[in-house]
PLY file of the C-alpha trace (Angstrom):
ply
format ascii 1.0
element vertex 309
property float x
property float y
property float z
element edge 308
property int vertex1
property int vertex2
end_header
26.78 125.85 -76.10
26.76 123.81 -72.89
24.01 121.56 -74.28
26.04 121.11 -77.47
29.17 120.12 -75.54
27.12 117.84 -73.28
25.71 116.16 -76.38
29.18 115.61 -77.82
30.40 114.16 -74.51
27.40 111.82 -74.33
28.02 110.68 -77.91
31.68 110.04 -77.05
30.67 107.88 -74.07
28.19 105.90 -76.15
30.78 105.24 -78.82
33.30 104.18 -76.19
30.83 101.70 -74.77
29.58 100.27 -78.07
32.87 100.28 -79.98
35.47 98.18 -78.15
39.13 99.05 -78.47
40.69 97.74 -81.68
42.71 94.54 -81.36
46.38 95.00 -80.67
48.59 92.87 -82.90
52.12 92.52 -84.08
55.12 90.21 -84.21
57.47 88.91 -81.53
61.05 87.90 -82.29
61.84 84.34 -81.20
64.52 81.85 -82.10
63.96 81.02 -85.76
61.76 83.94 -86.78
58.75 86.00 -85.76
55.54 84.91 -84.07
52.35 86.80 -84.89
50.01 87.73 -82.05
46.76 89.62 -81.53
45.08 90.72 -78.31
41.30 91.21 -78.30
39.47 92.79 -75.39
40.80 94.59 -72.36
40.08 95.10 -68.71
41.68 93.86 -65.52
40.38 90.30 -65.59
42.99 87.58 -66.02
43.97 87.23 -69.72
43.41 84.02 -71.67
46.31 82.84 -73.85
45.32 80.46 -76.68
47.44 77.66 -78.15
46.14 76.28 -81.43
46.40 72.72 -82.67
48.38 71.05 -85.40
51.27 71.15 -84.96
51.37 73.51 -87.91
47.79 74.70 -87.90
47.04 78.35 -87.07
44.88 80.36 -84.71
42.39 81.15 -87.47
40.03 78.32 -86.56
40.00 79.54 -82.94
38.37 82.85 -83.98
35.01 81.88 -82.36
36.81 82.20 -79.00
37.12 85.92 -79.66
33.66 86.21 -78.12
35.28 85.59 -74.74
37.13 88.91 -75.11
33.96 90.65 -73.91
35.09 89.60 -70.44
38.88 89.75 -70.60
41.89 90.06 -72.91
42.14 87.05 -75.22
45.51 86.46 -76.86
45.81 84.67 -80.20
49.17 83.54 -81.55
50.30 81.64 -84.64
53.10 79.30 -83.64
56.32 79.39 -85.64
55.99 77.75 -89.04
52.34 78.49 -89.76
49.69 81.18 -90.09
51.05 84.70 -90.18
54.26 83.72 -88.42
57.59 82.92 -90.09
57.55 79.75 -92.15
60.44 77.43 -91.33
62.31 74.51 -92.90
64.88 74.01 -90.12
63.74 70.77 -88.46
65.78 71.52 -85.32
63.11 74.12 -84.57
60.32 71.56 -84.99
60.38 70.07 -81.50
58.13 70.46 -78.50
61.10 71.73 -76.48
61.72 74.58 -78.97
58.02 75.44 -78.99
58.05 75.69 -75.21
60.94 78.15 -75.30
59.30 80.19 -78.08
56.13 80.38 -76.00
58.13 81.63 -73.02
59.63 84.34 -75.25
56.10 85.36 -76.23
55.01 85.49 -72.59
57.93 87.70 -71.68
57.39 90.01 -74.64
53.72 90.47 -73.73
54.62 90.89 -70.04
52.12 88.28 -68.92
52.60 87.85 -65.19
49.35 85.95 -64.57
47.15 84.29 -67.16
44.96 81.33 -68.04
46.46 78.92 -70.56
44.14 77.30 -73.12
45.34 74.59 -75.46
43.46 72.71 -78.15
44.63 69.35 -79.56
48.41 69.65 -80.11
48.10 72.88 -78.13
47.37 70.76 -75.05
50.68 68.93 -75.52
52.51 72.23 -75.82
50.53 73.69 -72.92
51.27 70.70 -70.71
55.01 70.79 -71.36
55.08 74.57 -70.94
53.31 74.25 -67.58
55.79 71.58 -66.45
58.73 73.92 -67.10
57.20 77.37 -66.50
54.25 77.00 -64.10
54.66 80.42 -62.48
51.91 82.82 -63.48
49.54 80.19 -64.87
46.35 80.49 -62.82
44.33 77.80 -64.58
44.59 75.36 -67.48
42.02 74.51 -70.12
42.77 71.40 -72.17
40.36 71.17 -75.12
40.27 67.84 -77.00
43.60 66.89 -75.42
46.35 64.49 -76.38
48.50 63.34 -73.48
49.42 59.94 -74.88
50.06 59.25 -78.55
49.49 55.56 -77.81
45.97 56.24 -76.50
45.28 58.64 -79.38
46.24 55.94 -81.90
44.13 53.35 -80.12
41.18 55.73 -80.20
41.74 56.33 -83.92
41.73 52.58 -84.55
38.41 52.32 -82.69
36.86 55.14 -84.75
38.23 53.80 -88.04
36.69 50.40 -87.27
33.26 52.06 -87.36
33.78 53.60 -90.81
32.58 51.99 -94.05
34.54 48.85 -94.96
35.93 50.39 -98.14
37.28 53.34 -96.16
38.90 51.05 -93.61
40.57 49.00 -96.36
41.85 52.13 -98.10
43.46 53.35 -94.87
45.05 50.03 -93.95
46.35 49.29 -97.44
47.86 52.74 -97.88
49.46 52.63 -94.44
50.86 49.17 -95.14
52.49 50.49 -98.31
53.29 53.86 -96.68
51.58 55.47 -99.65
49.93 58.36 -97.87
49.59 60.40 -101.06
47.30 57.89 -102.73
43.88 59.11 -103.84
42.16 56.38 -101.81
43.98 57.46 -98.62
43.14 61.10 -99.22
39.47 60.25 -99.70
39.47 58.10 -96.58
40.93 61.01 -94.63
38.01 63.18 -95.74
35.52 60.60 -94.46
37.26 60.36 -91.09
37.67 64.13 -90.78
34.02 64.77 -91.57
32.98 62.39 -88.82
35.51 63.23 -86.11
37.50 66.39 -86.94
35.02 69.00 -88.20
31.39 68.08 -88.83
30.38 71.52 -90.04
31.23 73.13 -93.37
33.57 76.05 -93.98
33.04 78.46 -96.86
35.42 78.02 -99.79
37.22 81.28 -99.02
37.69 80.32 -95.38
38.88 76.84 -96.32
41.35 78.37 -98.78
42.68 80.64 -96.03
42.98 77.75 -93.58
44.90 75.76 -96.19
47.15 78.73 -96.95
47.90 79.26 -93.26
48.62 75.58 -92.64
52.28 74.70 -91.97
52.38 71.30 -93.62
56.14 70.84 -93.10
55.76 71.25 -89.35
52.72 68.97 -89.21
54.32 66.17 -91.20
57.67 66.31 -89.40
56.28 66.49 -85.88
53.10 64.44 -86.26
52.64 62.55 -89.52
50.59 62.19 -92.71
47.13 62.30 -91.10
45.26 62.79 -87.85
45.12 59.05 -87.28
48.71 58.14 -88.24
51.63 59.35 -86.12
55.12 58.97 -87.56
56.91 62.14 -86.37
58.84 63.12 -83.27
55.64 63.14 -81.19
55.18 59.41 -81.81
56.18 58.44 -78.26
54.73 61.45 -76.44
53.29 60.49 -73.04
52.57 62.71 -70.03
50.10 60.52 -68.15
52.27 60.35 -65.03
52.86 64.10 -65.05
49.14 64.92 -65.01
49.06 64.25 -61.27
51.54 67.11 -60.70
49.15 69.81 -61.93
48.38 72.18 -59.07
46.05 74.74 -60.67
42.35 74.58 -61.55
41.97 72.55 -64.74
39.12 72.02 -67.19
39.13 69.35 -69.89
36.63 69.32 -72.77
35.88 67.06 -75.73
33.38 67.04 -78.54
30.64 64.44 -78.54
32.14 62.91 -81.72
35.72 63.97 -81.06
38.76 62.04 -82.29
39.96 62.75 -78.76
37.31 60.33 -77.56
35.36 61.53 -74.51
36.08 58.26 -72.71
39.82 58.94 -72.95
39.50 62.59 -71.97
37.44 61.54 -68.96
40.29 59.20 -68.04
42.82 62.05 -68.31
40.57 64.12 -66.06
40.67 61.43 -63.38
44.46 61.75 -63.24
44.46 65.51 -62.51
43.64 66.54 -58.92
40.34 68.42 -58.80
39.97 68.65 -62.58
36.60 69.03 -64.29
35.36 67.53 -67.55
32.72 68.70 -70.00
31.44 67.20 -73.26
30.51 69.67 -76.02
27.42 68.27 -77.73
26.95 68.02 -81.50
30.65 68.61 -82.10
33.71 66.74 -83.28
37.33 67.75 -82.62
36.91 71.39 -83.68
34.32 72.07 -80.99
34.63 75.85 -81.37
33.62 75.51 -85.03
30.91 72.88 -84.72
29.17 74.27 -81.65
30.67 77.68 -80.79
27.76 78.76 -78.60
27.99 75.82 -76.20
31.77 75.76 -76.36
32.04 79.42 -75.32
29.39 79.02 -72.65
31.32 76.16 -71.03
34.58 78.15 -71.07
33.00 81.37 -69.80
31.13 79.64 -66.97
34.26 77.81 -65.88
36.37 80.97 -65.78
33.65 82.83 -63.92
33.42 79.99 -61.42
37.10 79.91 -60.57
37.21 83.71 -60.36
34.57 83.68 -57.63
0 1
1 2
2 3
3 4
4 5
5 6
6 7
7 8
8 9
9 10
10 11
11 12
12 13
13 14
14 15
15 16
16 17
17 18
18 19
19 20
20 21
21 22
22 23
23 24
24 25
25 26
26 27
27 28
28 29
29 30
30 31
31 32
32 33
33 34
34 35
35 36
36 37
37 38
38 39
39 40
40 41
41 42
42 43
43 44
44 45
45 46
46 47
47 48
48 49
49 50
50 51
51 52
52 53
53 54
54 55
55 56
56 57
57 58
58 59
59 60
60 61
61 62
62 63
63 64
64 65
65 66
66 67
67 68
68 69
69 70
70 71
71 72
72 73
73 74
74 75
75 76
76 77
77 78
78 79
79 80
80 81
81 82
82 83
83 84
84 85
85 86
86 87
87 88
88 89
89 90
90 91
91 92
92 93
93 94
94 95
95 96
96 97
97 98
98 99
99 100
100 101
101 102
102 103
103 104
104 105
105 106
106 107
107 108
108 109
109 110
110 111
111 112
112 113
113 114
114 115
115 116
116 117
117 118
118 119
119 120
120 121
121 122
122 123
123 124
124 125
125 126
126 127
127 128
128 129
129 130
130 131
131 132
132 133
133 134
134 135
135 136
136 137
137 138
138 139
139 140
140 141
141 142
142 143
143 144
144 145
145 146
146 147
147 148
148 149
149 150
150 151
151 152
152 153
153 154
154 155
155 156
156 157
157 158
158 159
159 160
160 161
161 162
162 163
163 164
164 165
165 166
166 167
167 168
168 169
169 170
170 171
171 172
172 173
173 174
174 175
175 176
176 177
177 178
178 179
179 180
180 181
181 182
182 183
183 184
184 185
185 186
186 187
187 188
188 189
189 190
190 191
191 192
192 193
193 194
194 195
195 196
196 197
197 198
198 199
199 200
200 201
201 202
202 203
203 204
204 205
205 206
206 207
207 208
208 209
209 210
210 211
211 212
212 213
213 214
214 215
215 216
216 217
217 218
218 219
219 220
220 221
221 222
222 223
223 224
224 225
225 226
226 227
227 228
228 229
229 230
230 231
231 232
232 233
233 234
234 235
235 236
236 237
237 238
238 239
239 240
240 241
241 242
242 243
243 244
244 245
245 246
246 247
247 248
248 249
249 250
250 251
251 252
252 253
253 254
254 255
255 256
256 257
257 258
258 259
259 260
260 261
261 262
262 263
263 264
264 265
265 266
266 267
267 268
268 269
269 270
270 271
271 272
272 273
273 274
274 275
275 276
276 277
277 278
278 279
279 280
280 281
281 282
282 283
283 284
284 285
285 286
286 287
287 288
288 289
289 290
290 291
291 292
292 293
293 294
294 295
295 296
296 297
297 298
298 299
299 300
300 301
301 302
302 303
303 304
304 305
305 306
306 307
307 308
């Protein structure tokens, strides 16, 4: 009988070690609706809170970062207006200021007293403004493919467009001149640009359908514009270059080798942040975690381990 019980206890321990705790998920009430969240991993290491891009994308494309939950809790959220969160039409909610307050409501609900804040693309804009208002508890910042100046982003886009086929360049310029962003030629040109500088890899049809279904187009169009390379929304004049010097926590910036957030610009941002580090993710465009998840996760894990020493 003792051997039998010992065997059951051993089996229980093995299962506990090989089968991690199921993710904890739910919804948090914020102004305007509910924000979906999920926490993967556990332990006493500092949690990592993820802010996806867009605005109006979802956390679905950040799923490769779940691998980091082997070391610590990793928190995914879908910002208001996209993903599994409440869809919205009220444009007064579609501002960076409102997003900052919604994020603070999420932090309070999850009782995060100390955490690392990771932002990708638009998530770096949100992360930066959140840090400026609510720095307490943030132990480090990770800005992946950041945008801290819409002017620089647009200049970078112009540089990248100039290297595309002539027909693609003409389609973009003509459509933008006429403000006809729904034209077939503009849509095709977007695909060429996105394949080169947004996501170089290929998603399965089912995954692409899910990404499209989760996408909050109203939020994206109102806050940003009709495409990655054309800003017309309320982020048109966003600029936090001067504020970068006020960051007082360890900071890592990354960019894909072929990123629309051009490495030369991200390196410049890095120079403005005291003690910040910069890393290029090879063989990747803007969605580094999709194009080269192995290297992307290695860079993040090694950085977190380094600052925790």
